[in-house]
NULUMLUM-5942 format. One record per residue (C-alpha): x, y, z. Coordinates in steps of 0.1 Angstrom, whole numbers, plus 2048, in hexadecimal, padded with zeros to 3 digits. Example, Ala and Ser with C-alpha at 12.3 -4.5 7.8 and 13.67 -1.06 7.14 Angstrom:
BEGIN
87B7D384E8897F5847
***
This chain:
BEGIN
87282A85F85681887284B80485482D7F486481F81686D82682384B81580683A7F78058517F18298497EB81E8247CD80A82E7BC82B8347A182284C78D80A83776A81683E75E83A84174084A85271F84683F70585F8366E085683B6D083784B6DD81783C6D27FE8576B97EC8406D47E88246F27DB8376E27C084D6F07A58367117B782D7237BF84E7437AD84675A7B682977B7A58237967AD8097A97927F77CE78C8017E979C7EC80E7977E68297967CB8347777BA8557687C786476B7A485C7907A18687987C58887857BE88F79879E8887B97AE89E7B17CD8827B57E687D79F80585A79581085479F83483179083780D79B8357F87AA8517D37A48537C47C48607A07C086D78D7E087576B7E788275780787A73581388371C82386B6F682586B6F781488D7077F587E7297E688573C7DE86675C7C88657757CE84A7947B88437B27C78317D37B78277F47CA8298137BA8198367C781D8577C280B8787D38128997D68008BB7DE80E8CB7FA7FB8F08027FC8F58277FC90C83E8108FA84683091083A84D8F68418688E082585A8FB80A85C9027F08418E77E88278CA7FA8378A67EF82D8A081081B8898038008647FB80884A7EC7F28277E88018057DB7F57E47E28057C47CF7FC7A47DE80B7817D58017697EA7ED74E7F080772F7F97F370B7FA7FE6EF8047E67098117CE7198287E773E8237F074882381576D81C81277F83D81079C82E7FD78582C7DF77E8517E07A285D7E77B886B7CC7DC8607CD7E58827DA7CD87D7F77DB85B7FE7FE86A8007F18858177E186B82D80185882F8148778387FB87F8537FE85C86382485986283687487485786C86484B87184084989382F83C89280B8438AF7F383D8B37CE82F89B7B584B89579C83A87F78282985E77B82983E7678128217608147FB75E7F97EE7477E37D27527F27BB7388137BE74B8047B476C7FD78F7717E77927907D27B17897B87B876E7C07DD7707DC7F57687F08047847F982978081483779881985B7A283A8637B284087D7CE86188B7DC86488980187888282087686483888685D85A89783B85A89E82887988E84488D8AA85D88A8B98618678A687684D8AB86D82989C87A8088848617F886C85C7DC84984F7E383683D7C88118387CE7F78267B87D381A7BC7C08017A87A07EC7AB79F7C77A77897AB7B27727C17C77907D07DA7A37F17D97C87EA7D57E18047E18068017D68218147E88468157E186082A7F488582C7EB8A18457F08A68647DC8CB8627D98E48667BD8F28437C48CF8337C18C283A79E89D84379E89783077E8A681178C8918127AB87181979787A7FB78087B7E57A085A7F37AC84B7EC7898587C878A8487C37AC8277D279F8277BB78182A79E79980C7A77AE7F678A7B87D47927C67B777A7CD7A77637E67BF7477DB7DE75B7E27F374D7FE80376581681776283680377485081678586B80C79188D8017B588D81A7BD8A88387B2893
***
């Protein structure tokens, strides 16, 4: 699985096209930056995930004749999972947990970041369209983590889970579950994505518990320290 391509797809294009003339409204609001996001070291350690760094993704969009710069943050964690698939070698990184922080771009009460308007089904469809090795099927349920359970968000996180298939290491197709959630916090849209094998040797409940532990440890804000990585890594 090309994880960077998969995770970058979750940023979902940051700013959409506008309707009408907004030039007079956005002269003083042409730069929008999200706050960094990650998971606490304790929560990641408990869940068995390894921090792979955070990418700062800066995009420019044009609307109403104005150039708008939007800064997003994409944070990635992976987990090696021992399950019988010889083609992947020993302990493949088959578990992925990703966080996207993208700003709420609002002018005169109108939202211009498409993430804020997307349903979770539309987010999943977008992911599938951007990553050729991912095929998503049926929604098989959902669950929620209350805001009281999450240290770094003043919002509940509600996951929906889809069945699917993913191509790992460019050649081996495996069945997977895809968890997707979206929340709002601190003026940002926060997208949470977890991908893990759908395999009888990898209990779904156990992997969801790990994803929930990671979610409970989310840290999001201007004072959150992240290890920025090069976008080409």
